[in-house]
C-alpha positions, 0 to 999 in steps of 0.5 A: 256469361255474366254470373251473380254469386249471392250466397249466404253464410255457411253456418259454422264454416264460412261467412258470406263474404268468405263464401262468395269469394270461394265460389268465385275462386272456383268458377274462374278456375273453370270459366276464367272469361265469365264475369263474376259479380259478388254480392254476399247477403244476409237476412239479419243474422250473423254476418249482417254487419260484415255483408253491408260493410263489403258493400257500402264501406263506412265506418266500422267501430269496435266495442266490447259488450256484455255476452249472454251470460255477462262476460265481454264479447266483441262487437262492431258498429258500422256507421254509414252516413246517418244510419248506424248498423248492428248485428244482435247475435254478436251479443246474443247469438247461438254460437256464444251459448252453445245451445246451453242455459238458454233460460239465463241467457240475456240480451243486455249486451244487444242493449249495449250494441244499441247504446254504442250506435246511439253514441256515434250520432247516427239518426237511424239504427238498424238492428239485424235480428237472427241466430239468437241463443237467448229467449228473454223477450228483449228484457235484457236489452230494455234493462241495458237501456234503463227499464225498471221492473219488480224482477230482474230483467237482465237475468234471462227469460226464466227470471221473468216469471211473475213480472207485473210491472215494467216501467219503460220510460227511461228506455223510450227516452234513451232512444227518443228522436231516432229511428229503430229498424228491426230487420228480420224475416221472422214474423211470428208473435212473442208468445204461443204455438207460433211464438219465440219459445215454441218454435226456436227454444228446442234448438236453443237448448231449452228442454222440452218440459221447460218450454211451456214455462218459458212461454208463460214467462214471456206471456207475463212480460207481454202483459207488463209491457204491451200485450197488443205489441207482443201480438204483432209481426216480428214480435218473436224474432230473436227469442223475443228481441223483436217485441222489446224493439217494437215496444220502443217504436221500432219498425220491423222490416224484412232483413233479406229485403233490406240488404237486397235493397242496399246491395241493389240486387234486383238490378244486378240480377237483371244484369246477369245470365245466371244467379248462384246463391247458397247456405250451409244446409238447403232444405224446405226450411230455406223458404222461411224468409231465408236468403237462398229463397229470396235470392231465387225470388229476385232471380225469377222476377228478373226472368234469370235461372237460380242455382243453390250451392250448399253444404248439404241438399235435404230436398228433392227436385220437386221442392227445389222448383217450389223454392224457385231453385233450378238445381241444388248442389251439395258440397258433402256429396262432392268432397265428403263431410270430412273434407267439407268441414276441414277446408270449406273454402277449398271445398266450395271452390271445387264444388263451383268449378264443377258447377261451372263446368255444367252451366257456363256456356 
């Protein structure tokens, strides 16, 4: 059989590249004659650059940028031809904030990453959005590029309350002549019921009684910059980082579709007999633009069955079918939570071997 392995990261334990390798190791143990095609995936969040580098090669340059609280953190810029790719979570990710002090967390380091990408001479810069621990509407990024305002732009979302004037000319000049692409599957606006704060603020550590105030601060930013842009699709991505990029003329693209196109996922699915995807927790939110749903959709178009291997499976058979997945298998159910966390690679290999026993002809 020809098996396409196209997992996302297993958040906190395995990158997408590591997950694909673990799946392959376990599958080969059980079905050594099967032909395996490894296609680690991303939707623009953590692991975005690693996935593209594994597929495209290119030049990977190490940089040091500001983290969400101003401390130096490592980052990377991937240059492939005239295109540079950066992963915004490297500078503002939830793993850097620990779901703490989100009101103070800044995206200034994302601006540093963008500037580093511009210094490579790339004519297009693709920024993968996702996994952020920030909620500043991208104000920090704008400040890093030279924007000025009547309040500090680089001290987090809470500091934006009452902002009345934002001058974007200097920031726009820094990116003039360069095509910016915001890669994200979040389509919500900057503010409101479906905006950045109300939908993701709680999991970033923003207290329930502060959500309204933080949303109001981003509304002030929207009025001071471009209210229409704040309502655009994807403006609320990554704590509103999408809004700042759209203000600078960026185009929004689906992160999953961008990666799927780059790796040729549709053609590879047509050449497979079975497609296998995966992620840390497979639940109904997996249908909200996440990798497993995207992979399952590609598999369905190719008329190939799709399986999911996950740390935990939190949906029933009916929900799996809605998501386009034939069957889903859980690491925790097979080896227990303790081993799944202590040895995620070995546990995932064992799960893949167990699944191969059932599905490999």
